[in-house]
Each structure stands twice: as C-alpha cells, then as structure tokens.
C-alpha positions in Angstrom: -44.0 -40.1 251.6 -41.0 -37.9 252.2 -42.7 -36.3 255.3 -42.4 -39.7 257.0 -38.9 -40.3 255.8 -35.9 -39.4 257.9 -34.1 -36.4 256.4 -30.8 -38.2 256.6 -32.3 -40.9 254.3 -33.4 -38.3 251.8 -30.0 -36.6 251.9 -28.3 -40.0 251.4 -30.5 -40.9 248.4 -29.8 -37.5 246.8 -26.1 -38.0 247.3 -26.2 -41.4 245.6 -25.2 -41.4 242.0 -27.5 -44.3 241.1 -30.6 -42.9 242.8 -30.1 -39.5 241.1 -29.7 -41.4 237.7 -33.0 -43.2 238.3 -34.8 -40.0 239.2 -33.5 -38.2 236.1 -34.4 -41.1 233.8 -37.9 -41.6 235.2 -38.6 -37.9 235.1 -38.6 -38.2 231.3 -40.9 -41.2 231.0 -42.0 -44.3 232.9 -39.4 -47.1 232.8 -39.1 -50.7 233.8 -36.3 -52.0 236.0 -34.6 -53.5 232.9 -34.8 -50.2 231.0 -33.4 -48.4 234.0 -30.6 -51.0 234.3 -29.7 -50.5 230.6 -30.0 -46.7 230.5 -28.4 -46.0 233.9 -25.7 -48.7 233.4 -26.3 -50.5 236.7 -27.2 -54.0 237.7 -30.8 -55.1 238.2 -30.2 -55.7 241.9 -28.9 -52.1 242.3 -32.0 -50.8 240.4 -34.3 -52.7 242.8 -32.5 -51.6 245.9 -32.5 -47.9 244.8 -36.1 -48.0 243.6 -37.2 -49.5 246.9 -35.4 -46.7 248.8 -36.7 -44.0 246.5 -40.3 -45.3 246.9 -40.0 -45.5 250.6 -39.2 -41.8 250.7 -41.9 -40.9 248.2 -39.5 -39.7 245.5 -40.5 -42.5 243.1 -43.7 -44.2 242.2 -44.3 -47.7 241.0 -47.3 -48.8 239.0 -48.3 -51.8 237.0 -48.8 -51.8 233.2 -50.4 -54.6 231.3 -49.1 -55.3 227.8 -51.2 -56.5 224.9 -50.3 -60.1 225.8 -51.7 -59.6 229.3 -48.3 -59.6 231.1 -48.0 -57.4 234.1 -44.9 -55.1 234.3 -43.9 -52.7 237.0 -42.9 -49.3 235.8 -41.4 -46.4 237.7 -41.9 -42.7 237.5 -40.3 -39.8 239.4 -42.6 -38.0 241.8 -40.1 -35.3 242.5 -41.1 -31.8 241.4 -39.6 -29.8 244.2 -37.8 -30.7 247.3 -37.6 -28.1 250.1 -35.3 -28.4 253.0 -35.6 -26.1 256.0 -33.5 -25.9 259.1 -35.2 -24.5 262.1 -34.3 -24.8 265.8 -31.8 -27.6 265.0 -34.4 -29.7 263.1 -34.5 -30.4 259.4 -37.9 -30.2 257.7 -37.9 -31.9 254.3 -41.0 -31.5 252.1 -41.7 -33.0 248.7 -43.9 -31.4 246.0 -44.9 -34.3 243.9 -46.0 -34.1 240.3 -44.6 -34.4 236.8 -41.1 -33.2 236.4 -40.1 -31.3 233.3 -37.0 -32.3 231.4 -35.3 -29.0 232.1 -35.7 -29.4 235.8 -34.3 -32.9 235.7 -31.2 -31.7 233.8 -30.7 -28.8 236.2 -31.0 -31.2 239.1 -28.4 -33.6 237.6 -26.1 -30.8 236.7 -26.3 -29.4 240.3 -25.3 -32.8 241.8 -22.6 -33.6 239.3 -21.1 -30.2 240.0 -20.6 -30.9 243.7 
C-alpha cells in the first residue's frame, strides 16, 4: 500500500512515462502484460518491472482470471482514484484513495504529466 511506500518511490513512479502509461491503460479495463506491452509500446520485461513497482506501492492490483480452457492469466487494474501529497514539518505524507478510476480522470492525469 502507498502508506508503506517511500514517497520518493511514488514520485519516481509517477515521473516514469511507462508507469503512467500502465496506470492510464489499466484505468480503462483490466489488461494482461501482453496487452499492456502492445498498447503501451514497451517490452514485456519493462511491463513486468513497472507492474511490480506499481503493485509494491499499491497503485496497481494484480488478479488471476481463468479462461474457458482453464488457463490462468494475470491481469492488472489501476487502484489509483486519488493521490494526496502533503508536506508538513519537512515530511511528505502520501496517501492513496483506491477504487475504480473514471476515464476522464485518467485522461486528466495523463495530460497533467505530459504537460510538465
């Protein structure tokens, strides 16, 4: 969960183009690593590194789906609904409000970061 994650790690993830792309894509629907690789135009190894980091900070959730043939597939979904950053007495406090993210919020989030 983000409360257990170092604020510097959260800031680094949100500054990372690939991590933001994964969050935006998985805010629309659950996606497999292969789907993320295709949609976000990154290698599978990059997808796995970023999804691991995003999961560690509670920004992404992995779950297992079973297809009609009985195959187990890991799918990812964004947990980010709201991220609050407060600075008090020289200490950063980063809190995550988890839940489903609307498409409009994901677009605004992406636009914000691309505009920096």
